[in-house]
FIVOMI-870682 format. One record per atom (N, C-alpha, C): x, y, z. Coordinates in steps of 0.1 Angstrom, whole numbers, padded with zeros to 4 digits, always signed. Layout:
residues N
XYZ;...
//
This chain:
residues 314
+0008-0011+0000;-0001+0000+0000;+0007+0013+0000;+0007+0021-0009;+0017+0033-0010;+0011+0043+0000;+0021+0051+0004;+0017+0063+0014;+0022+0076+0007;+0012+0087+0010;+0014+0099+0005;+0023+0107+0013;+0034+0112+0008;+0045+0120+0012;+0045+0133+0009;+0043+0143+0018;+0043+0156+0015;+0054+0163+0020;+0063+0170+0009;+0076+0175+0013;+0075+0190+0015;+0080+0197+0027;+0080+0211+0027;+0095+0216+0025;+0098+0228+0022;+0110+0233+0017;+0117+0227+0007;+0109+0223-0003;+0115+0213-0013;+0124+0220-0024;+0126+0233-0022;+0134+0239-0033;+0149+0238-0028;+0153+0234-0018;+0167+0234-0014;+0174+0222-0020;+0186+0221-0016;+0194+0209-0023;+0187+0197-0017;+0188+0193-0005;+0180+0181+0000;+0165+0181-0004;+0158+0191-0003;+0144+0190-0008;+0143+0185-0022;+0149+0192-0029;+0150+0186-0046;+0151+0169-0047;+0162+0170-0040;+0167+0155-0040;+0157+0145-0035;+0152+0149-0025;+0141+0138-0018;+0130+0138-0026;+0123+0148-0032;+0112+0148-0044;+0114+0141-0054;+0127+0141-0060;+0131+0133-0072;+0131+0118-0068;+0137+0115-0056;+0139+0101-0052;+0124+0096-0049;+0116+0104-0044;+0102+0098-0040;+0095+0094-0051;+0097+0105-0061;+0091+0101-0074;+0093+0086-0081;+0107+0084-0079;+0111+0072-0084;+0110+0060-0074;+0103+0062-0061;+0102+0051-0054;+0087+0043-0055;+0087+0031-0055;+0072+0024-0058;+0064+0026-0046;+0069+0028-0034;+0060+0029-0021;+0054+0042-0018;+0056+0053-0026;+0051+0067-0023;+0044+0074-0035;+0032+0081-0030;+0027+0090-0037;+0032+0106-0033;+0037+0115-0041;+0044+0128-0036;+0036+0139-0037;+0038+0149-0028;+0031+0161-0028;+0041+0170-0022;+0041+0186-0027;+0051+0193-0023;+0041+0206-0018;+0046+0210-0004;+0039+0221+0002;+0048+0233-0002;+0042+0241-0008;+0050+0253-0011;+0044+0268-0004;+0051+0275-0001;+0047+0288+0005;+0038+0297-0003;+0030+0304+0002;+0025+0315-0008;+0035+0326-0011;+0033+0330-0024;+0043+0341-0028;+0045+0352-0018;+0058+0356-0016;+0060+0367-0006;+0063+0363+0008;+0060+0349+0012;+0065+0345+0023;+0081+0343+0025;+0083+0346+0038;+0099+0347+0041;+0104+0331+0037;+0117+0331+0031;+0123+0318+0030;+0138+0320+0033;+0144+0309+0040;+0156+0313+0045;+0165+0300+0037;+0179+0300+0037;+0188+0289+0034;+0198+0289+0043;+0205+0278+0044;+0219+0274+0052;+0229+0285+0048;+0231+0286+0033;+0241+0292+0028;+0238+0308+0025;+0224+0311+0027;+0222+0324+0024;+0217+0327+0011;+0218+0317+0002;+0213+0320-0012;+0200+0311-0014;+0192+0315-0023;+0178+0307-0025;+0176+0309-0041;+0170+0300-0045;+0167+0300-0061;+0156+0310-0063;+0160+0317-0076;+0150+0325-0081;+0135+0320-0084;+0125+0329-0083;+0111+0323-0082;+0110+0316-0096;+0117+0321-0108;+0116+0314-0118;+0119+0301-0120;+0132+0297-0112;+0138+0285-0113;+0130+0275-0105;+0124+0281-0092;+0115+0271-0086;+0104+0268-0095;+0097+0277-0101;+0085+0274-0110;+0090+0264-0120;+0101+0265-0123;+0104+0255-0136;+0107+0239-0129;+0111+0238-0117;+0113+0227-0109;+0100+0223-0107;+0089+0230-0101;+0077+0226-0098;+0069+0220-0109;+0070+0227-0119;+0064+0224-0133;+0067+0210-0137;+0081+0208-0134;+0085+0195-0140;+0079+0182-0131;+0081+0184-0118;+0075+0176-0109;+0061+0174-0111;+0053+0183-0114;+0039+0184-0117;+0036+0175-0131;+0045+0176-0140;+0044+0167-0152;+0044+0153-0150;+0051+0150-0137;+0055+0138-0133;+0045+0130-0123;+0033+0138-0118;+0024+0134-0113;+0024+0138-0097;+0035+0149-0094;+0036+0156-0082;+0022+0165-0078;+0017+0165-0068;+0006+0173-0066;+0013+0185-0059;+0011+0197-0063;+0017+0211-0056;+0005+0216-0048;+0009+0218-0036;-0002+0224-0027;+0004+0239-0023;-0003+0250-0024;+0003+0262-0018;-0006+0267-0007;+0002+0272+0005;-0006+0276+0015;+0002+0287+0023;-0006+0294+0032;+0003+0304+0039;+0007+0292+0050;+0022+0291+0051;+0025+0280+0061;+0029+0284+0075;+0026+0298+0077;+0023+0301+0091;+0012+0299+0098;+0001+0299+0090;-0013+0298+0094;-0021+0283+0096;-0021+0279+0106;-0027+0265+0108;-0040+0263+0101;-0050+0274+0099;-0060+0272+0094;-0060+0268+0079;-0050+0273+0073;-0048+0270+0058;-0039+0255+0058;-0032+0254+0067;-0024+0242+0067;-0031+0229+0069;-0040+0228+0077;-0047+0217+0081;-0054+0210+0067;-0062+0218+0060;-0066+0211+0048;-0057+0208+0038;-0046+0218+0037;-0033+0214+0030;-0028+0202+0031;-0025+0195+0043;-0020+0184+0050;-0029+0174+0049;-0043+0175+0049;-0052+0165+0048;-0050+0155+0037;-0049+0142+0041;-0045+0131+0032;-0032+0129+0031;-0023+0137+0038;-0008+0133+0039;-0004+0121+0049;+0002+0112+0046;+0007+0100+0056;+0019+0105+0063;+0029+0109+0054;+0043+0114+0060;+0044+0126+0055;+0049+0136+0066;+0054+0150+0063;+0068+0152+0065;+0075+0154+0054;+0089+0155+0055;+0093+0171+0055;+0101+0176+0065;+0104+0189+0064;+0119+0191+0061;+0122+0197+0051;+0136+0200+0047;+0141+0215+0049;+0137+0223+0059;+0138+0234+0060;+0153+0237+0067;+0159+0247+0064;+0174+0247+0068;+0174+0250+0082;+0187+0251+0088;+0187+0253+0103;+0184+0268+0106;+0183+0278+0097;+0180+0291+0103;+0166+0289+0103;+0156+0281+0099;+0143+0283+0098;+0136+0272+0107;+0143+0267+0115;+0138+0256+0124;+0125+0258+0131;+0124+0269+0134;+0111+0273+0141;+0099+0274+0132;+0103+0273+0120;+0090+0274+0109;+0081+0260+0110;+0087+0250+0118;+0081+0236+0119;+0069+0235+0127;+0070+0245+0139;+0061+0245+0150;+0045+0246+0141;+0041+0256+0135;+0026+0254+0129;+0025+0239+0120;+0036+0235+0114;+0034+0222+0106;+0031+0211+0116;+0036+0211+0128;+0032+0201+0138;+0018+0201+0143;+0014+0211+0146;+0002+0213+0152;-0010+0210+0138;-0007+0216+0127;-0016+0213+0118;-0016+0198+0112;-0004+0192+0114;-0002+0177+0110;-0011+0170+0120;-0010+0173+0132;-0019+0167+0142;-0035+0165+0137;-0039+0179+0134;-0053+0181+0131;-0056+0174+0117;-0046+0174+0111;-0052+0168+0095;-0050+0153+0096;-0046+0147+0107;-0046+0133+0107;-0032+0125+0101;-0022+0135+0099;-0010+0129+0095;-0004+0118+0102;+0001+0107+0096;+0007+0098+0105;+0020+0100+0111;+0030+0106+0104;+0043+0106+0108;+0050+0119+0102;+0058+0124+0112;+0064+0139+0109;+0081+0134+0109;+0087+0139+0098;+0101+0139+0097;+0107+0152+0099;+0112+0157+0112;+0116+0170+0114;+0129+0170+0105;+0134+0185+0105;+0147+0187+0097;+0157+0186+0107;+0163+0175+0108;+0175+0172+0116;+0185+0164+0111;+0190+0170+0099;+0198+0163+0089;+0214+0168+0094;+0218+0166+0106;+0231+0168+0107;+0234+0159+0119;+0237+0166+0133;+0243+0160+0143;+0231+0154+0150;+0234+0145+0160;+0223+0140+0169;+0221+0150+0180;+0209+0157+0178;+0207+0169+0187;+0204+0167+0202;+0196+0153+0203;+0194+0152+0215;+0206+0150+0225;+0216+0148+0220;+0229+0148+0228;+0236+0161+0226;+0238+0166+0216;+0245+0179+0214;+0238+0192+0223;+0226+0190+0225;+0221+0201+0233;+0227+0200+0247;+0233+0192+0252;+0239+0190+0267;+0256+0193+0265;+0261+0196+0251;+0275+0199+0253;+0277+0211+0261;+0289+0213+0265;+0293+0224+0275;+0292+0240+0269;+0295+0241+0256;+0297+0253+0252;+0287+0260+0246;+0282+0273+0250;+0271+0280+0245;+0274+0286+0232;+0267+0283+0219;+0268+0290+0208;+0256+0288+0200;+0254+0294+0188;+0242+0294+0181;+0238+0279+0176;+0250+0270+0172;+0245+0257+0170;+0238+0249+0181;+0243+0251+0194;+0237+0243+0203;+0222+0250+0208;+0222+0263+0205;+0208+0268+0208;+0198+0259+0196;+0204+0259+0187;+0195+0254+0174;+0193+0238+0178;+0203+0232+0183;+0202+0219+0187;+0191+0215+0198;+0191+0227+0208;+0182+0226+0218;+0168+0226+0214;+0166+0237+0203;+0154+0239+0197;+0149+0225+0192;+0155+0219+0183;+0153+0208+0175;+0148+0196+0185;+0156+0197+0196;+0153+0185+0206;+0139+0189+0212;+0136+0205+0215;+0124+0208+0217;+0112+0203+0208;+0115+0206+0197;+0105+0202+0186;+0103+0186+0186;+0111+0178+0188;+0108+0166+0189;+0098+0162+0200;+0103+0170+0211;+0090+0167+0224;+0075+0172+0219;+0076+0182+0209;+0061+0188+0204;+0056+0178+0196;+0063+0170+0186;+0059+0161+0178;+0054+0149+0186;+0059+0143+0196;+0057+0134+0206;+0043+0139+0213;+0042+0152+0216;+0031+0156+0225;+0019+0156+0214;+0022+0157+0202;+0011+0159+0193;+0005+0144+0189;+0010+0136+0195;+0009+0122+0192;+0013+0116+0178;+0022+0122+0171;+0025+0119+0160;+0038+0109+0160;+0037+0098+0150;+0050+0091+0148;+0061+0100+0142;+0073+0097+0142;+0084+0106+0139;+0095+0094+0134;+0105+0101+0124;+0116+0096+0119;+0126+0106+0121;+0138+0102+0127;+0149+0115+0128;+0160+0110+0120;+0163+0116+0110;+0174+0113+0102;+0188+0120+0104;+0195+0115+0111;+0211+0125+0113;+0218+0120+0105;+0222+0129+0095;+0233+0125+0085;+0246+0130+0086;+0251+0135+0098;+0264+0138+0103;+0268+0152+0097;+0280+0152+0089;+0286+0163+0084;+0283+0166+0068;+0280+0176+0063;+0279+0177+0048;+0292+0182+0042;+0300+0174+0039;+0314+0178+0035;+0317+0191+0027;+0308+0195+0019;+0306+0208+0009;+0309+0218+0018;+0305+0218+0029;+0308+0230+0040;+0321+0233+0045;+0328+0222+0046;+0340+0218+0054;+0352+0219+0049;+0354+0221+0035;+0367+0217+0029;+0374+0231+0024;+0370+0242+0030;+0376+0254+0028;+0392+0253+0037;+0402+0257+0028;+0415+0255+0034;+0420+0268+0041;+0426+0265+0051;+0431+0255+0058;+0418+0247+0065;+0418+0234+0061;+0405+0226+0066;+0407+0225+0080;+0397+0227+0089;+0396+0229+0104;+0394+0216+0107;+0403+0206+0112;+0400+0193+0116;+0398+0192+0133;+0386+0188+0137;+0384+0186+0150;+0393+0173+0157;+0401+0176+0167;+0409+0166+0173;+0421+0163+0164;+0424+0147+0163;+0434+0143+0156;+0429+0139+0142;+0416+0138+0138;+0410+0135+0126;+0410+0120+0123;+0411+0113+0136;+0411+0098+0132;+0396+0090+0135;+0388+0099+0143;+0377+0093+0144;+0367+0091+0132;+0360+0081+0132;+0351+0080+0119;+0339+0091+0119;+0335+0095+0110;+0325+0104+0108;+0314+0100+0097;+0302+0104+0097;+0293+0102+0091;+0293+0115+0080;+0295+0114+0066;+0296+0124+0057;+0283+0121+0046;+0275+0133+0045;+0265+0132+0037;+0264+0145+0029;+0267+0145+0017;+0264+0154+0008;+0248+0160+0008;+0247+0173+0006;+0233+0176+0006;+0222+0168-0003;+0226+0166-0015;+0218+0158-0025;+0215+0142-0019;+0226+0138-0012;+0226+0123-0008;+0216+0123+0004;+0215+0135+0011;+0206+0135+0025;+0192+0134+0019;+0190+0142+0008;+0176+0142+0002;+0173+0127-0005;+0181+0123-0011;+0181+0109-0017;+0177+0097-0009;+0183+0096+0005;+0183+0087+0014;+0169+0086+0021;+0164+0099+0022;+0151+0099+0030;+0141+0090+0026;+0137+0088+0015;+0125+0079+0012;+0129+0065+0014;+0140+0061+0014;+0147+0047+0017;+0146+0044+0031;+0149+0055+0040;+0147+0056+0054;+0134+0054+0055;+0123+0060+0053;+0110+0060+0055;+0103+0048+0051;+0110+0042+0039;+0103+0029+0037;+0108+0015+0045;+0117+0018+0053;+0122+0007+0060;+0113+0007+0073;+0110-0007+0079;+0101-0007+0091;+0106-0002+0103;+0120-0001+0104;+0126-0001+0115;+0128+0016+0118;+0123+0022+0108;+0126+0039+0110;+0113+0045+0116;+0102+0036+0120;+0091+0044+0128;+0096+0046+0143;+0094+0060+0145;+0096+0063+0159;+0112+0060+0164;+0120+0065+0153;+0135+0059+0154;+0144+0072+0150;+0153+0070+0157;+0169+0080+0154;+0175+0072+0144;+0177+0075+0132;+0183+0069+0123;+0196+0075+0117;+0207+0074+0124;+0221+0083+0118;+0227+0076+0108;+0225+0083+0098;+0232+0079+0086;+0243+0084+0078;+0252+0075+0071;+0265+0083+0063;+0260+0080+0050;+0252+0090+0044;+0246+0089+0031;+0257+0091+0020;+0269+0094+0022;+0280+0095+0012;+0290+0088+0014;+0296+0087+0028;+0308+0080+0030;+0308+0079+0046;+0314+0070+0052;+0316+0066+0066;+0332+0068+0067;+0340+0078+0070;+0353+0079+0071;+0359+0088+0081;+0371+0089+0085;+0376+0097+0094;+0380+0111+0085;+0382+0121+0094;+0385+0133+0085;+0397+0131+0076;+0406+0123+0085;+0420+0122+0077;+0417+0114+0064;+0409+0104+0064;+0407+0093+0053;+0399+0104+0042;+0390+0111+0045;+0383+0119+0035;+0394+0128+0028;+0403+0134+0037;+0410+0143+0029;+0422+0138+0024;+0426+0124+0027;+0436+0117+0019;+0429+0113+0006;+0416+0111+0006;+0408+0106-0007;+0411+0120-0016;+0405+0131-0009;+0404+0144-0017;+0421+0148-0022;+0431+0147-0016;+0444+0149-0019;+0449+0140-0031;+0444+0127-0030;+0447+0116-0042;+0440+0119-0055;+0426+0126-0054;+0420+0129-0064;+0423+0141-0072;+0428+0152-0062;+0431+0165-0069;+0446+0166-0072;+0454+0155-0068;+0467+0154-0070;+0476+0165-0064;+0472+0169-0051;+0479+0181-0044;+0476+0177-0031;+0485+0185-0021;+0484+0184-0007;+0472+0194-0004;+0464+0190+0007;+0452+0196+0014;+0458+0203+0026;+0459+0216+0027;+0462+0223+0039;+0452+0221+0052;+0458+0215+0061;+0449+0211+0073;+0453+0220+0086;+0443+0222+0094;+0447+0226+0108;+0441+0217+0119;+0447+0210+0125;+0441+0203+0136;+0439+0210+0150;+0427+0209+0154;+0424+0219+0164;+0418+0212+0176;+0421+0214+0188;+0413+0210+0199;+0401+0218+0201;+0391+0212+0210;+0380+0220+0213;+0385+0233+0219;+0394+0232+0229;+0398+0248+0234;+0403+0255+0222;+0410+0251+0213;+0415+0261+0204;+0402+0265+0194;+0392+0257+0191;+0382+0261+0183;+0373+0271+0190;+0372+0268+0204;+0365+0277+0213;+0372+0290+0213;+0384+0291+0212;+0391+0304+0212;+0389+0312+0199;+0389+0305+0189;+0387+0310+0176;+0374+0317+0175;+0363+0307+0179;+0349+0314+0180;+0348+0325+0188;+0353+0327+0199;+0354+0339+0206;+0361+0351+0200;+0369+0349+0191;+0375+0359+0184;+0371+0362+0172;+0362+0354+0165;+0355+0355+0152;+0345+0366+0152;+0343+0371+0141;+0335+0383+0140;+0322+0378+0134;+0309+0383+0136;+0295+0377+0131;+0297+0373+0116;+0290+0362+0114;+0291+0358+0101;+0290+0344+0098;+0291+0337+0088;+0289+0323+0085;+0301+0315+0093;+0313+0319+0093;+0322+0312+0099;+0319+0312+0115;+0317+0322+0121;+0313+0322+0137;+0300+0316+0140;+0290+0319+0132;+0276+0314+0135;+0275+0301+0131;+0280+0296+0122;+0276+0281+0116;+0289+0272+0117;+0298+0275+0110;+0308+0264+0109;+0317+0262+0122;+0322+0273+0128;+0329+0271+0141;+0322+0263+0155;+0309+0266+0154;+0301+0262+0164;+0298+0246+0158;+0297+0243+0148;+0295+0229+0144;+0309+0222+0146;+0319+0228+0143;+0334+0220+0147;+0335+0219+0162;+0330+0229+0172;+0331+0228+0185;+0324+0216+0189;+0310+0217+0187;+0303+0205+0189;+0307+0192+0185;+0315+0188+0175;+0320+0176+0171;+0333+0175+0180;+0341+0183+0183;+0353+0184+0190;+0349+0178+0205;+0337+0183+0210;+0333+0182+0224;+0326+0170+0226;+0323+0161+0217;+0315+0149+0217;+0325+0140+0223;+0320+0133+0236;+0328+0125+0243;+0333+0113+0236;+0344+0109+0237;+0350+0097+0231;+0342+0085+0233;+0339+0077+0224;+0329+0063+0226;+0316+0066+0224;+0311+0080+0225;+0297+0082+0222;+0294+0083+0206;+0285+0075+0201;+0286+0076+0186;+0277+0088+0180;+0283+0100+0180;+0274+0110+0176;+0274+0110+0161;+0283+0100+0153;+0277+0098+0139;+0280+0084+0139;+0270+0079+0131;+0269+0064+0130;+0266+0061+0115;+0262+0048+0112;+0261+0044+0099;+0249+0035+0099;+0237+0041+0102;+0223+0032+0101;+0222+0026+0088;+0224+0033+0077;+0220+0027+0064;+0231+0016+0061;+0243+0016+0065;+0253+0005+0063;+0246-0008+0069;+0238-0009+0080;+0233-0019+0083;+0221-0022+0077;+0212-0014+0077;+0197-0014+0073;+0193-0012+0058;+0201-0004+0052;+0200-0001+0038;+0213-0001+0029;+0220-0016+0028;+0231-0019+0022;+0230-0016+0006;+0218-0013+0001;+0218-0014-0013;+0218+0001-0017;+0217+0009-0008;+0217+0023-0010;+0230+0029-0014;+0234+0035-0024;+0247+0041-0027;+0247+0057-0028;+0255+0063-0022;+0256+0074-0020;+0266+0081-0035;+0267+0093-0034;+0275+0099-0047;+0289+0093-0045;+0297+0088-0054;+0310+0083-0055;+0319+0093-0052;+0327+0094-0042;+0336+0105-0036;+0341+0112-0048;+0349+0105-0059;+0356+0115-0069;+0344+0122-0078;+0332+0118-0078;+0322+0124-0086;+0316+0136-0074;+0318+0134-0061;+0314+0144-0053;+0324+0154-0052;+0335+0152-0053;+0347+0161-0052;+0346+0173-0065;+0342+0166-0074;+0342+0174-0088;+0331+0181-0088;+0319+0176-0085;+0307+0182-0089;+0299+0191-0075;+0304+0186-0065;+0298+0191-0051;+0308+0199-0044;+0318+0191-0040;+0327+0195-0029;+0338+0208-0032;+0344+0207-0045;+0353+0215-0049;+0345+0230-0053;+0334+0230-0060;+0328+0242-0064;+0321+0246-0050;+0316+0240-0040;+0313+0246-0030;+0323+0253-0021;+0337+0245-0021;+0347+0250-0013;+0351+0265-0021;+0350+0266-0033;+0355+0275-0041;+0344+0289-0035;+0333+0284-0036;+0323+0294-0032;+0323+0300-0017;+0327+0291-0008;+0327+0292+0004;+0340+0302+0007;+0350+0299-0001;+0362+0306+0002;+0360+0321-0001;+0351+0324-0011;+0347+0337-0016;+0338+0343-0006;+0330+0335+0001;+0322+0340+0011;+0329+0346+0026;+0338+0336+0030;+0345+0339+0042;+0357+0348+0039;
//
C-alpha cells in the first residue's frame, strides 16, 4: 500500500533530491507544500533559487504526477486542509528556519498525518544540546530537541534522520579538523541527504526511531582528506584543532557564517565524548543497497565548487 508523502521546503538541495527520489520510489505518492508568494524563505548558505527557477522545477514535478499545494505556511487554518490526506510529512527546512516547523506540527496533528520527519539532517541533537559550550548551533540543537517533544506531544510518529557532516561546507583550506582527525564520521552531501530520506522511511525500523546515516561516506577526517588529495593530485592544507582552540577561534571571530555556523559545528564535534556515537552508519546496516555519490564525483561536482564559493564568502 502506497503512502502519500508531502515535502515542505522542497526547493533546497536536500528537498529537491528528496522529491526526485520519492517520485522514483514505488512505495510513495508525492506532494509538495509550497509557501504563498512573498512569504519569508531562508537557506543555510544564504542563497535561494529565483522564483522562475523554482517554478520550472515545480512544473517538471507536476508533469510527473506530483501534487503542488500552496498555503500560508504560518497559518494552521490553511495548513490543516493542505495536509489532509498526507501520511508522512517531511520537513527540509534549513537550520535558520527551524522554528517554521511549529505550525506544521499542530496542523499535521489536526489533519491526521501519521508521521512527521523533522529537519534534523546533521548531528544527533538530543545529545548535542547538553554539550558544554554555548553557541548558535547548540541553541539550535536545543530547539530541535524541543521540537521532537512537540511531535511526541502531538501524538505523531516520527523519523529522525541524522546525517552527520555535509562535506561541501567544511573543505575550505586550511581545513579545520577537530581533534586528531582519526575518529570516523558520517559524511552526507546535501543531495545524498535528500536521496536517502525515502529509503529510510520505507524501512520498517524507521518508525519512531533515530536513524543516523552516512549517506555519502563513513570515513575519518583524515581518510576523507587523503582521498581528496589523491583525487586532486595535491596536498590539502589542514589545521588540527582541539576543542579549546576552536572555542578560542569562535570567541575571536566576527559575526558571520564562520562564527555562527562552521565554528560552532566544529566545536560540537570536538566536544563529543570519546566513545559516544555522535555519527553512525544506520544505512550501512539497514540499507546496504543504497549508494551515495561516489567520492570522486562528489569532489568534482559538489565539494570543490562549494569550497570555492565558501572561500569567497569567508
